[in-house]
C-alpha positions as CSV (number, residue, x, y, z in Angstrom):
1,X,198.6,-195.5,-43.8
2,X,198.1,-191.9,-42.6
3,X,195.7,-189.4,-44.0
4,X,196.7,-185.9,-44.9
5,X,194.2,-183.3,-43.6
6,X,194.5,-181.5,-46.9
7,X,193.1,-184.5,-48.8
8,X,190.0,-185.0,-46.6
9,X,188.4,-181.9,-45.3
10,X,185.3,-182.0,-43.1
11,X,182.6,-179.5,-42.3
12,X,184.4,-178.8,-39.1
13,X,187.4,-177.7,-41.1
14,X,185.2,-175.4,-43.1
15,X,183.8,-173.8,-39.9
16,X,187.3,-173.4,-38.5
17,X,188.4,-171.6,-41.6
18,X,185.7,-169.0,-41.4
19,X,186.4,-165.9,-39.6
20,X,184.9,-165.7,-36.1
21,X,182.4,-163.0,-37.2
22,X,181.3,-165.0,-40.2
23,X,180.8,-168.1,-38.0
24,X,178.9,-166.0,-35.4
25,X,176.8,-164.5,-38.2
26,X,175.9,-167.9,-39.6
27,X,175.1,-169.2,-36.2
28,X,172.9,-166.2,-35.4
29,X,171.1,-166.6,-38.7
30,X,170.4,-170.2,-38.0
31,X,169.1,-169.3,-34.6
32,X,166.8,-166.7,-36.0
33,X,165.4,-169.0,-38.6
34,X,164.8,-171.7,-36.0
35,X,163.1,-169.2,-33.6
36,X,160.9,-168.0,-36.5
37,X,159.8,-171.5,-37.3
38,X,159.1,-172.3,-33.7
39,X,157.1,-169.1,-33.3
40,X,155.2,-169.7,-36.6
41,X,154.1,-173.2,-35.3
42,X,153.1,-171.7,-32.0
43,X,150.8,-169.1,-33.7
44,X,149.3,-171.8,-36.0
45,X,148.5,-174.0,-32.9
46,X,147.0,-171.1,-31.1
47,X,144.8,-170.2,-34.1
48,X,143.6,-173.8,-34.4
49,X,142.5,-173.8,-30.8
50,X,140.7,-170.4,-31.2
51,X,139.0,-171.8,-34.3
52,X,137.9,-174.9,-32.3
53,X,136.6,-172.7,-29.4
54,X,134.6,-170.6,-32.0
55,X,133.0,-173.8,-33.3
56,X,132.0,-174.9,-29.8
57,X,130.3,-171.5,-28.9
58,X,126.6,-171.0,-29.3
59,X,127.0,-168.2,-31.8
60,X,125.5,-167.9,-35.2
61,X,128.3,-166.3,-37.1
62,X,128.0,-165.8,-40.9
63,X,131.6,-164.8,-41.2
64,X,134.7,-165.9,-39.3
65,X,135.0,-164.1,-36.0
66,X,138.2,-162.3,-34.9
67,X,140.1,-163.8,-32.1
68,X,139.1,-161.2,-29.5
69,X,135.4,-161.8,-30.2
70,X,135.9,-165.5,-29.9
71,X,137.7,-165.2,-26.6
72,X,135.1,-162.7,-25.2
73,X,132.2,-164.9,-26.2
74,X,134.0,-167.9,-24.6
75,X,134.4,-166.1,-21.3
76,X,130.7,-164.9,-21.4
77,X,129.5,-168.4,-22.2
78,X,131.6,-170.0,-19.4
79,X,130.3,-167.3,-16.9
80,X,126.8,-168.0,-18.0
81,X,127.2,-171.8,-17.6
82,X,128.7,-171.2,-14.1
83,X,125.7,-169.0,-13.2
84,X,127.6,-165.8,-12.7
């Protein structure tokens, strides 16, 4: 028994029926979404590490410190511990 392609379409058939520009547009959109998600996770991880560094520093901070202040204090603390 043979199957007629008209009776059983697949996703590949749908992609082939799209115009090349529509297919490229969809691929580009998926790539951008994927990149945005990867970048968001990277920023979240970086922020967690900066927060962890801030907690380890000998600083009495009433409010949350900005990233530059945390990094500057970390460098100063490390230099102090090394005796520089």
